[in-house]
Structures are given as C-alpha cells and as structure tokens.
N, C-alpha and C positions, 0 to 999 in steps of 0.2 A: 293108147292114142294120144299123140302130142298135138295140142291145139293152141294156135296163136290167135289171140283176139287183139285187134288193132282199133284204137279209138282214133278216127280220122279227123275229128274236130280240132282245128287250129285257131279258131276265132278268139282273139283276146278281149273283145269288147262285148258287153260291158265288163264281163269277168271271165276268166278261164274256168270253164265248167268242169267239175270233177266227173269223170266218166262212170257214173254209178251203174248205168245199164250194163256195160261190159263187165263190171266187177260182179254184179249179181248173177249174170249168166255164167261168168267164169266160175263162181262158187258152185252153181248147180252142176256144171260139167265136171268139176273136181269131185263133187260128191258122188257123181255117177262113175267115177273111176278114171277120168282123163287127167293127163298132165297138162296144166294150163299155164300160159304166160300171157300177160297183158302188156302191150306196147302202145305208147302215147306219141302220136305224130307231132305233138307240140314240141317234143324234145328230140326228134330224130330227123336226120337228113337222109337222102338216098344211100349215102355210104354207110352210115350207122345202121340203117335198115338192112342193108345187105349183110353186115356183120352179125346182126341179131338172128337173121334167118339161117346163116351158116352155123351159128352156135347152137340154136335150138332145133333146127331141122324139123319144122312142123309137118304133120300129115294132113292137117286141115287149117285153113286161115279164115277167120271171121272178121269182117270189117263193120264197125258200128258207125252208121251215118246219122248224125244228130239232126242236122238241118240241111235243107236244099239251098238256102240262101239266108241273108240276114233280115229279110222281111221288112226292110226300112226304106221308105220312099222320101226323097228322090235318090239318095245315095245307095242304090240297091246293088248288092254284090252276090253273084251266084258262086257256089262252092264246087260246082260240077267238074270244072276243069282240073281242080286239085284232086278230087276223088278219082277221076279218070287216070290222071298221072300216077296216082298211088297204085292202082290196079296194074297199070302198064309196068311199073317198076317191079311189082311182085312177079309178074310173068317173066321178066328178065332174069330174076334171081332164083326162082323155085318153080317146080311143077305141081305143087300142092294145090288142090281145089280151093277156089276163093268163094266164100259165102257172104252175102251182104245181109245186113239187118239194121235195126235202129228205126227211130221215128220217121226220118226222111224216106228211107226205103219203104216202110209200111204204107206211106201215103202215095208213093209212085213206084210200085214194085216192078211192073213190066217195063216201064220206060227206063228206070235206073238200071235194071239188069241188062237191057239192050245197050244203053248208053255207055256203061262202064265196062261191059264185056266180061262180067263175072260168070262163074259156073252155075250158081244157084243163090237162093235167098230165103230169109225167114220173114214173113209178114206177120206182125203182131208180137206177142210177148215171147222172148226167146227161151225162157225157163221151161215152157211147155212144148218146145219144138226141138228138143235135144237130138232127136233122130236125124236132123239135118246135118249135125256134126258127127254123130257117133255111128250112124248106120250107112248102108250103101246109098249112093245118090240115085234116087228114083224119080223125084219130082224137082222141077226147076224152081218152083216157089212153094215152100211149106208154110201153111197158115197155122199160127198158134191161136189158141182160144183165150178166154179170160178166166184163168184158174184161180182157186183160192191162193192167196199170197202169204198166208201165215208162215209158210215154210221158207220163204225167201229170207236170206240173211247176208250180212256183210261177212266175208271170209275172215275168220280169226287170224289166219296166216296171210293177210294181205301183203305183207312185206316180201314174202317169197313168190307170190303170184304176180305182184305188181310192184316191183322195186321202186318205180318212179312216183309212187303215190305220195311220198313225203314232200314233193314239190308243190303240192296243193295245201294252202294254209286253211282252206275251208272245205270240209268234207260233206257230201250229200247224204241225207238220211231220208228214207221213204217210210211213211206210216200207213199209206193207203193208195189205192188206184181206183180209177173210175170217177166220172163226174156226172151228176144227175141234172146239172143246169143245161140251159138251151141257148147259150150265146151263139149268135148266128154265124160267127166266123171261126169258132173254136174247134180244134182238131182232137182235143182230149177224148170226147165221146167216141170218135172214130177209132182212136188208137187204143183206148183203155175200156171202152164201153160206158154205159150210163149207170150201171149198178156199182155202188160203192163197196169196195172190198178192203177190209181192214187187216192190219197186223195187230197182234196183241200188244197193248200198251207196255206191258212188262218186257216184251221182247225188244221193243224199240229202245226203252230205257237201258236195258242190259247192253245193247249194241253201243250206245253212246258211252256208257260206263267203261266198256272194254277198250274202246278207242282212246278214251281219256287216260286210263290207267296204264295200258300197255304201250301206247305210242305218244302220249302227251298231247293229243288233239283236243283243242279247246273251242274251236270255231266250227259251227255246223250250219247247214242250210237244209230246211225241210223242203224237199223237192215236190211234194204233192201239188197238183194243179191248184187246189185250194185247201189249206190246212183245216179250215172250218167248214168244208163242204158238209161234214157231219159234225156238228158242234159238240155233241156228247162224246164222241170219240176223241176229238181234239182235247177236250177238258181232261179226259182220262189219261191221255198221253202226257199232257203238261203236268198233271199231278204226280205221275210216276217219275218224270224227270226232276221235278222239284224235290222229290223225296231222296234223290241221290246225294251223297255227301261229297259233291264235287262242284266246282264253279266253271260253268261253260257259258258260251254265248251262241245264240242261233237267230237266224232270220227266216222269214216264210212269206208265202203269198196268202192273202186273206181276201174274202169278199167283205166289203164295208157294211156288214149287217150282223149284229150280235143280239142275242136275246137279253143279255145282261151286261152292262158296261164293266162290272167287276171282273169279268173274264180276263180283261187286259191286265189287271193286277196279278192274277194267277200266271198269265204268260210271262210277266216281268219276273216273278219269283222263280219261274222255271228256267230263266236265262234268255228269254226273248229280248233282243236288243233292237231289232228293226223289222218293220212290216211293210210289205209292198201291197197296197190295195189295188186290185184289178177293177178300177172304177169306170174307165172308158169315157164317161160323159157326166156333166152336171145338169143336163137338160132332161126334164121328164119325157119329152117326146123321143129323144134319142135313146134314153135308157130302155124305153119300151121297144123301139125299133131294133135295138141291138140284142134284145132278149135278156136284159140284166134283171136279176131277181131281187132288186132293192130300189130304194127311193132316195131322193135328195135328203130327206130327213135322216134316213139310215146312214148316209155318207157323213153328215155332220155329227151325228151321235157317235159313230165309231171313231171319227177323228178326234173329238173331244175326249173320249175315253182313253185313246192312245196317249194324248197329251198329258192327261191327268195321271196316267200310270208311269209316265217317264219313258215311253218307248218312242224312238224315232220312227217316222213313217213317211212314205211317199204315196202319191196317187198316180197310177199309170193311166193315161188317156189315149183314146183312139178316135181321131177326128176323121169324118168323111163317110160315115155310115148312111144308110138310106134315110133321107129326110133332113140331112144336115144343112143348115143355113147360117148366114152371118148372125142371126138372132140366137140360134142354139149354141153357137161358138161363144158368144158373149155370156150366155147363161152359165156355161161351163167355167169360163174364166172367173166370173164373179163368185161362183160357189167355191172354187179353189182358194180365192182370197179369204173367204169366210172360214174354210176348213183349216187353213194354216199349216200345210204339210212342210216338211223339210225340203222336199223336192217334188216337182211335177215332171213326169216323163211323158212327153207328147209325141205320139206317132200320127202321121197323116196318110190316109189311104188304107183300105182294108185288104190285106193279102188274101187272095182267093185260093182256097185249097179244095181238092176233090172231097165229096162226101159231106160238105157243110151246107148250111142253109144259104149263106151268102153266094155260094156257087150256083144254087138254083135261082136266086134273085138275079144274079148277073146274067144268067142264060135267058131268063124271062125278059130282061130289059135289053137284050141284044149286045151286052158288053162282051160276052164270050159266046161262041157258037158251038153247036154239038160237035164233038170230036176234037175241039181245041185242046192242046196240051197246056196244063197249068204248071208244068215243071219249071219252065222259065217264068220268073215272077210276073204275075198278073195282079192288078189291084182294082178294087171297086172304088169309084168316086161318085159323089152326087152330081146332079145336073150342072152345078156351077163349074165343074171340071177341076183338075189337079192344081193348076196355077192359081186360080182364084181361091181355092181352098187354102193353099199354102200362104197366100197373101193375107187372107183374113185371120188365119191362126197366128201368124207371126206378128201382125198388127196388134192383136189382143194380148200377145205375150210381152210386148214392149214394156220395159220398166219392171217386169217381174223377174227378178234375178234368180229365183229358184226353179225356173222353167228350163228344161233341157230337151233338145231335139236329136234323137239318135239318127234320124234320116237326113240331117243337115249336111253331113260330110262323112268321109271315111275315117271315123274316129280311131279305129283299130291301128291305123298307120300314123296317127298324129303323134309327134314328139312330146307335146305337152301331156297327152294322155298317158304315154309310157312312163314319163317322169313321175306323174302323179301316182300311178300304180306302183312304181318302185318305192316311193316314199311311204305310201299307205297301202299295205298289201292285204289288210284284213277287212272284211265286211263288204256290203254292197257298195258299188261305185257311187250311187247317188248320195250316200252318207258323207262322202268325202269331197264331192264336187263343190260344196259350199265353202270349203276351206281355202 
C-alpha cells in the first residue's frame, strides 16, 4: 500500500511548525508495512504537487490539518479556503481516496469533511486508527482512542520518508500526551484526553541523540502541551538528555509553577534555552476564571528562577476572559513588569472551540446559540466588548517595548517579519523580536 501524507499547514507565523503528527503517523504506517511518503505544502505548488502524485502514484492520501484558523483577533484568518483548494487539486490529479486528520479535523470532523469534500477522516490520534488507511473504507469518520504512546517514535529513516525535513531548523519532539488541567478554553483535553501518557525518558533521549548524530540536528522544540504537566516525568527526561554527550538546544511550554526553583538549573544543563509560560493573566480573579492552576506568586517565583538559571522566557497572555475589567488588565501589566520576561505575547479575545468550558459559558451568556457553527472563528469577549478591550490592553502596553500582539495585523505576510526570520532562523520568534 502506497500512502501519501500531506502536511497542509503553510502558516509561517510565528514559526514554520515541523509536521510531527504526520511524521509519527507515517512511521506507524511504515511499521505496519505501508510505503509512505510525506509532502509539505509549504514547499509545493499545484504543479509540483501534480508531479509528486505522478511519481509516487499513491493508493491513499492523508491530509493533516493542524489549525482551522490563526485564532488571533482582530487580524483573524481562516485556512479553510486553502484546504478546500488542496483537496480540489488532488481530485484533479488522482482518484486515490482522500482521508482527513489532524487537530483541526478532530475538533470539527463532520463540518470539515463536508466542507472540504474528502472521502473520510480520522478523529483523534492517527496511530491507533491505521485501518482508515490500510483497510477497506467502511466508515466516513474513524475515531481513534487514547492509546499508550511509548511505542510512538521518530522514524530513523526520516530522510527517505520525508526528504523535505531538512528545511526545518527546529525539530519537534514529544515526551507525553494528555493534559490534566482545566483551562476553560483549551482543546488539549478534547484532543488528547486528561490522563497524562508518557514516553520513556530513555526513548526520548535516544531519539534526540539519533537526530543529532545522524542528521546534525541541534535545535528542538518539546511539543507537549505543558512539559511540566507531570514534573517528575519532565525531570527524568531532562536528566536523560543532560547525560548525552552532545550539545543541543530546546524550547518548551511550561506552566509557571514549579516545586523547586533548582529545576530550571537542570533544564539549563539539559539544553533548555527558552521557555514559553502559558500564564494568560496576572490577576487573581482572572486566573481563577480561566481555570489556571497557579497563582501570582507562582508566576513571579518561576520567572525569577528562569532568570537565575540563565534561560530566556516569555509570558503568553490571554485578555478577555470572563470577568476581565480595566482593573484586571492593569494588574496583569504590573505583574509582567515585575516578572521581567524577554517578551510578552498578548492575545485579545478567547477563541471558542467545541467541547470546551468557554463554549458552554458562551452558550449560557447568549454569545453563541445552539447549533451555531464554531468552524468560522468565534470569540468570547467580556461585557466591555472587543473594541474597549483592545483599547484598554493597548493603552496598558504603551511604553512596554517587549509586548507583542499577534492579532494586530497579518504578520505572516509582513516583509519585516520575513526579513527577520531569514536573518534569525533558529529559536522561537519572541527571542529575536527584541533584536
């Protein structure tokens, strides 16, 4: 069985994301006996896509849909038209069945299947739904469960499966899936479940070691929703990486709460160069409203520990949750001044996704009605409304040069952003914005 997996994501901002999901599913399919090739739409035009299809002649085509939109207000952009055009091109060039998958499809399976005109789809984790590719097509939507992930692995022969992987300077690594936290807007529990499922630390370290020694990869990103969702597992992984006789760099997402500040010194020794704290707010009232499992004191403690360990860090903020006021916005700005991050990434408005608590709140408050589609971007705003929210947030950000607003404009098409990324290709974008 020849199977072509297509990464449909072409969004360059804030970074071109390595298509790890397609790579892991591709390795599972190859292990099951399929011949697999991965194609990245960041590097292909309709003409080159046609040539790839003619050369490989796939019997099944899987499309990985990472996001439905950029989730940034007010410069919101939907990717649906590009995805629809991709499926239409495939229909022109081949008669192979088209199977959708990825996080965006898993959140909106029926709507996306209808909108894009594909044959079928995989909702959930593709590694446990291989029958959708290898077996006869019986179901329109195959639902994958939440299996043990200790067997998932980066393919040793990635260069033969995905020749374009060398275009990525930073490679994604996964150490665990599932998130036990209850942030009201987050889709990770919907997509990966609440139970934390770990990979063996030695397997993670061996994967990094292989990529370094065989392909010269030095820069990695830990793609876990929160690397420290299970602190003990994070420590075990970091210790294993630190024991390798190689010099690598990685960045990760963390919650700003640790049991011992010395953990950041371990992270530094293992190669951690940058941390993105999913902080959202500096107001006690909003932290509680958003369901965050930490306090203002936790935020300051983690920030100081990061500074002392010599790790760059940013705080990602989300303004506009239930109960947001001009006073809570000011509290957040003042806490950021005290925390002293390299950058503050500020989003305004809470994107509403199905299956989340914010979707229930929005329905209770009459912001969305029963049966409303959430595929087109819908946002939750507090009673002050979006325009007042934007005004208050931007007023508080004045004079703070380390604040950045992804929703202010279409940064992906900005010439300055493209030049900046060309000059500084490695590491998270927020680390280089201050330059």
